[in-house]
C-alpha positions as CSV (number, residue, x, y, z in Angstrom):
1,M,31.6,-22.3,33.9
2,N,28.5,-24.3,34.7
3,T,28.6,-24.4,38.5
4,L,26.0,-22.8,40.8
5,A,26.7,-21.4,44.2
6,N,23.3,-22.6,45.4
7,Q,20.7,-25.0,44.2
8,H,17.7,-23.3,42.4
9,A,14.2,-24.6,42.1
10,I,11.9,-24.1,39.0
11,E,8.2,-24.6,39.8
12,N,5.3,-25.8,37.6
13,V,7.3,-28.0,35.2
14,L,5.9,-30.8,33.0
15,Q,8.0,-33.9,32.5
16,Y,7.6,-36.0,29.4
17,K,9.5,-38.2,26.9
18,M,10.6,-37.2,23.4
19,R,11.8,-40.1,21.3
20,G,12.9,-42.0,24.5
21,K,14.6,-38.9,26.0
22,V,13.3,-37.4,29.2
23,A,12.5,-33.7,28.8
24,Y,11.0,-30.9,30.7
25,L,8.7,-28.0,29.7
26,G,8.4,-24.9,31.8
27,H,9.2,-21.2,32.1
28,M,11.4,-19.1,34.3
29,N,12.0,-15.4,34.9
30,S,14.6,-13.8,32.6
31,N,17.1,-13.2,35.4
32,V,16.8,-16.9,36.4
33,A,17.3,-18.0,32.7
34,L,20.5,-16.0,32.5
35,H,21.7,-17.3,35.8
36,L,20.9,-21.0,35.0
37,T,22.4,-21.3,31.5
38,Y,25.8,-21.3,29.9
39,V,27.2,-21.5,26.4
40,K,29.8,-23.9,24.9
41,P,31.8,-21.8,22.5
42,Y,33.1,-23.4,19.3
43,D,36.8,-23.0,20.5
44,L,36.3,-24.9,23.8
45,P,39.6,-26.6,24.7
46,S,37.8,-30.0,25.0
47,G,36.9,-29.8,21.3
48,K,33.2,-30.3,22.2
49,G,32.2,-26.7,21.8
50,Y,29.9,-25.5,18.9
51,Q,28.3,-22.1,19.6
52,R,29.4,-19.2,17.3
53,P,30.2,-15.8,18.9
54,V,27.1,-13.9,19.8
55,D,26.0,-11.4,17.1
56,R,25.2,-8.2,19.1
57,K,23.1,-6.7,16.3
58,R,20.8,-9.8,16.5
59,C,20.5,-9.3,20.2
60,T,19.7,-5.6,19.8
61,D,17.1,-6.4,17.1
62,F,15.4,-8.9,19.4
63,A,15.4,-6.4,22.3
64,L,13.7,-3.9,20.0
65,Y,11.2,-6.7,19.0
66,L,10.4,-7.2,22.7
67,S,9.7,-3.5,23.2
68,K,6.6,-3.9,21.0
69,G,4.8,-5.3,24.1
70,E,2.3,-8.1,24.4
71,N,2.5,-9.0,20.7
72,A,6.2,-9.8,20.9
73,L,5.9,-13.6,21.3
74,F,8.9,-15.9,21.0
75,T,9.7,-19.6,21.0
76,P,11.2,-21.6,23.9
77,I,15.0,-21.8,24.4
78,L,16.5,-25.3,24.2
79,L,18.6,-26.6,27.0
80,N,20.6,-29.7,27.9
81,A,20.5,-30.2,31.7
82,E,23.3,-32.7,31.5
83,A,21.7,-34.8,34.3
84,N,22.2,-31.9,36.8
85,W,18.5,-31.1,37.1
86,E,16.3,-33.4,39.2
87,F,12.5,-33.5,38.7
88,V,10.3,-33.9,41.8
89,S,6.5,-34.4,41.3
90,Y,4.1,-32.5,43.6
91,D,2.0,-35.6,44.2
92,K,1.5,-39.2,43.1
93,Q,-1.7,-38.3,41.3
94,R,0.1,-36.1,38.9
95,P,3.6,-37.7,38.5
96,S,4.5,-35.5,35.5
97,Y,3.9,-32.2,37.1
98,G,6.3,-30.8,39.7
99,R,9.5,-28.8,40.3
100,L,13.1,-29.0,38.9
101,L,15.9,-28.8,41.4
102,C,18.8,-27.3,39.5
103,K,22.2,-28.2,40.9
104,E,24.3,-26.8,38.1
105,K,23.8,-24.7,35.0
106,A,22.3,-26.1,31.8
107,S,23.9,-25.9,28.4
108,L,22.1,-23.5,26.1
109,M,21.8,-25.2,22.7
110,D,19.4,-22.8,21.0
111,G,18.3,-19.3,22.0
112,Q,21.6,-17.5,22.5
113,H,20.5,-14.4,20.7
114,R,17.0,-14.5,22.3
115,L,18.6,-14.5,25.8
116,G,21.0,-11.8,24.7
117,G,18.2,-9.6,23.6
118,I,16.2,-10.4,26.7
119,K,19.2,-9.4,28.9
120,R,19.5,-6.1,27.1
121,Y,15.8,-5.4,27.2
122,S,15.7,-6.1,31.0
123,Q,18.7,-3.9,31.6
124,E,17.1,-1.0,29.7
125,T,13.6,-1.3,31.1
126,N,14.2,-2.9,34.5
127,A,11.4,-5.4,33.5
128,E,11.2,-9.1,34.0
129,I,10.1,-11.4,31.2
130,S,8.9,-15.0,31.4
131,V,11.2,-17.2,29.3
132,P,9.7,-20.5,28.1
133,F,12.2,-23.5,27.9
134,L,12.4,-27.1,26.7
135,A,15.2,-28.9,28.6
136,F,16.5,-32.4,27.9
137,H,17.4,-34.2,31.1
138,Y,20.6,-35.6,29.5
139,L,22.2,-35.5,26.1
140,D,25.8,-36.6,25.7
141,E,28.2,-34.1,24.1
142,D,27.9,-35.6,20.6
143,E,24.1,-35.8,20.7
144,E,24.1,-32.1,21.8
145,I,26.3,-31.1,18.9
146,H,24.3,-33.2,16.4
147,L,21.0,-31.6,17.5
148,F,22.5,-28.1,17.3
149,D,23.8,-28.9,13.8
150,T,20.3,-30.2,12.7
151,I,18.5,-27.1,14.1
152,N,20.8,-24.7,12.3
153,T,21.4,-26.5,9.0
154,K,18.6,-28.8,8.2
155,A,15.6,-26.8,9.4
156,K,14.5,-24.3,6.9
157,G,13.1,-20.8,7.5
158,I,9.8,-19.7,6.0
159,G,11.7,-17.7,3.3
160,L,11.6,-14.0,2.5
161,S,8.6,-14.1,0.2
162,L,6.3,-15.7,2.8
163,S,7.7,-13.3,5.4
164,R,6.9,-10.3,3.2
165,Y,3.3,-11.7,2.7
166,L,2.9,-12.0,6.5
167,R,3.9,-8.4,6.9
168,R,1.6,-7.0,4.3
169,S,-0.6,-5.3,6.9
170,S,2.2,-3.3,8.3
171,D,4.6,-2.7,5.4
172,D,3.5,-0.8,2.3
173,L,5.8,-2.5,-0.2
174,S,4.9,-6.0,1.1
175,W,1.2,-5.1,0.6
176,I,1.8,-3.7,-2.9
177,A,3.9,-6.8,-3.9
178,T,1.1,-9.1,-2.6
179,E,-1.5,-7.1,-4.6
180,L,0.6,-7.4,-7.8
181,I,0.4,-11.2,-7.5
182,I,-3.2,-11.7,-6.4
183,R,-5.0,-9.1,-8.5
184,N,-6.5,-10.3,-11.8
185,D,-5.6,-7.0,-13.5
186,S,-1.9,-7.3,-12.6
187,P,0.7,-8.4,-15.2
188,F,2.3,-10.6,-12.5
189,H,-0.9,-12.4,-11.6
190,N,-0.2,-15.5,-13.7
191,I,3.6,-15.6,-13.3
192,G,4.1,-14.7,-9.6
193,T,4.2,-16.9,-6.5
194,I,3.5,-15.7,-2.9
195,T,5.3,-18.5,-1.0
196,G,8.6,-18.2,-2.8
197,K,8.3,-21.7,-4.3
198,R,8.8,-21.4,-8.1
199,S,7.0,-23.7,-10.5
200,S,6.4,-23.9,-14.2
201,G,5.1,-20.6,-15.4
202,R,5.4,-18.9,-11.9
203,H,9.0,-17.7,-11.8
204,I,8.7,-14.3,-10.0
205,T,8.5,-14.5,-6.2
206,L,6.9,-12.0,-3.9
207,Q,10.4,-11.1,-2.7
208,N,11.5,-10.5,-6.3
209,L,8.6,-8.0,-6.6
210,Y,9.4,-6.4,-3.3
211,R,12.9,-5.7,-4.5
212,A,11.6,-4.4,-7.8
213,L,9.2,-2.0,-6.0
214,E,12.1,-0.7,-3.9
215,L,13.8,0.2,-7.1
216,L,10.7,1.6,-8.8
217,T,9.8,3.9,-5.8
218,N,13.3,4.9,-5.0
219,Q,12.8,8.7,-5.3
220,P,11.6,10.4,-2.1
221,H,8.5,12.0,-3.6
222,I,7.4,8.6,-5.0
223,A,8.2,6.7,-1.8
224,S,6.1,9.1,0.2
225,L,3.0,8.5,-1.8
226,P,0.1,6.6,-0.3
227,R,0.4,2.9,-0.9
228,E,-2.7,2.8,-3.1
229,E,-1.2,5.4,-5.3
230,K,2.1,3.5,-5.6
231,L,0.1,0.3,-6.4
232,L,-1.7,2.2,-9.2
233,L,1.5,3.6,-10.6
234,S,3.0,0.1,-10.6
235,L,0.0,-1.4,-12.4
236,V,0.0,1.4,-15.0
237,Y,3.7,1.1,-15.7
238,F,4.1,-2.7,-15.9
239,N,0.7,-3.2,-17.6
240,S,1.9,-0.7,-20.3
241,V,5.1,-2.7,-20.7
242,K,3.2,-6.0,-20.9
243,E,0.8,-4.6,-23.5
244,I,3.6,-3.6,-25.8
245,F,5.5,-6.8,-25.3
246,S,2.6,-9.2,-24.8
247,Q,4.3,-12.2,-26.5
248,E,7.6,-11.7,-24.8
249,W,6.0,-11.3,-21.4
250,M,4.4,-14.8,-21.5
251,D,7.4,-16.5,-23.1
252,Y,10.0,-17.0,-20.3
253,K,12.1,-19.4,-22.3
254,D,12.8,-17.4,-25.4
255,Y,12.6,-13.9,-24.0
256,R,14.2,-12.3,-20.9
257,I,11.8,-9.5,-20.2
258,T,10.3,-11.2,-17.1
259,H,13.7,-12.5,-15.9
260,I,14.5,-10.8,-12.6
261,V,17.5,-9.0,-14.0
262,C,15.3,-7.3,-16.6
263,I,12.3,-6.7,-14.2
264,N,14.8,-4.8,-12.0
265,A,16.1,-2.9,-15.0
266,L,12.6,-1.9,-15.9
267,S,12.0,-0.8,-12.3
268,I,15.1,1.4,-12.3
269,A,14.1,3.0,-15.6
270,G,10.5,3.2,-14.4
271,C,11.6,5.2,-11.4
272,E,13.1,7.8,-13.6
273,L,10.1,7.9,-15.9
274,I,7.5,8.1,-13.0
275,G,9.7,10.6,-11.1
276,R,9.3,13.0,-14.0
277,N,5.6,12.6,-14.1
278,V,4.8,12.9,-10.4
279,S,4.9,16.5,-9.2
280,E,7.1,17.3,-6.2
281,N,4.0,18.3,-4.2
282,K,2.5,14.9,-5.2
283,K,-0.8,16.5,-6.3
284,N,-0.5,15.8,-10.0
285,I,0.4,12.4,-11.6
286,N,0.5,12.3,-15.4
287,Y,-0.5,8.6,-16.1
288,A,-1.1,9.3,-19.8
289,A,2.4,10.5,-20.2
290,I,3.8,7.4,-18.5
291,T,1.9,5.1,-20.8
292,K,2.7,7.1,-23.9
293,T,6.5,7.3,-23.1
294,I,6.8,3.6,-22.7
295,K,5.9,3.1,-26.4
296,K,9.4,4.5,-27.2
297,I,10.9,1.2,-26.4
298,K,8.5,-0.9,-28.4
299,K,11.2,-2.1,-30.8
300,F,13.5,-3.2,-27.9
301,D,14.9,-6.8,-28.4
302,W,14.2,-8.9,-25.3
303,S,15.2,-12.2,-26.9
304,A,17.2,-14.7,-24.7
305,S,19.6,-15.4,-27.6
306,G,20.4,-11.7,-28.2
307,R,22.6,-9.2,-26.4
308,L,20.8,-9.8,-23.1
309,K,21.9,-13.4,-23.0
310,Y,24.7,-13.0,-20.4
311,L,23.1,-10.2,-18.4
312,K,23.3,-10.9,-14.7
313,G,22.9,-9.4,-11.3
314,L,22.3,-5.8,-10.2
315,S,25.2,-4.5,-12.3
316,G,23.5,-6.0,-15.3
317,S,20.2,-4.5,-14.3
318,K,21.8,-1.0,-14.0
319,T,23.5,-1.4,-17.4
320,L,20.2,-2.3,-19.1
321,A,18.4,0.4,-17.2
322,A,20.7,3.0,-18.5
323,D,20.0,1.9,-22.1
324,L,16.2,1.9,-21.5
325,I,16.4,5.4,-19.9
326,A,18.4,6.7,-22.8
327,Q,15.5,5.6,-25.2
328,L,12.6,6.6,-22.9
329,L,14.0,10.0,-21.8
330,P,16.5,11.3,-24.4
331,E,18.0,14.5,-23.3
């Protein structure tokens, strides 16, 4: 599984120590990376395996990411050379710079889906990619498993909210959600958080707003509007709601109107209302009618102790939305 027919050399490698462990930093061509690495599956007979089966969709997604060109950067793969790679410096003046002589394959600890995507990309484009790596000279099997577990369970991702924020230049709804939090004239300005970390008074995340906007712009002739127009519709609609329920909007404890389940319900209902006031050719938007219609629900009870007390999830949002639509748009 980890044997090589012939020894392979990797040039231009840096040797250093990490917490007392000898490690190597370098890069190699994608075909070499695939040739010099192997995976220890979770069902290895020795009981020392740990890798889950490869997710082909994740590999495909990474291959598509690589097709974006020079902007498709990625982090180094992580290897355990298991003492089968020997470092030889080029000269005594620079003892930490040299080549690795690889006698056997290295265990791939982190980067299985990156390499899978690289393999697919290379097969489809016949192109070589430089793959960065960090390789430990030797970790015993238990150390290897422990590091894998730490990487995949202890390390936290940046979260969906911050991810949406970082994509605001290329994704319309991410941009609109960001604007709804940072603009002073937005009803979400004082209760929203961009990073996803909730605090006292800031209980609506950027990801929450992103999902609400998906529901609000669900109809094709709304979704195809320019992002500035969709932002204006969002501001007009939710500001109208806040104006009618100003006390409830700022009281998260006693009223549920700004709880996510209710924001989503308002978005579903808002999609129906806005859809009827945006012409199919998108040349006419009746903002006045939207604002006027919302007043029909001014007597709605949003109290946390009332009938909304146990409302939860998307099913709860849809149930509440149906009630709101019946009052806003009676047949």
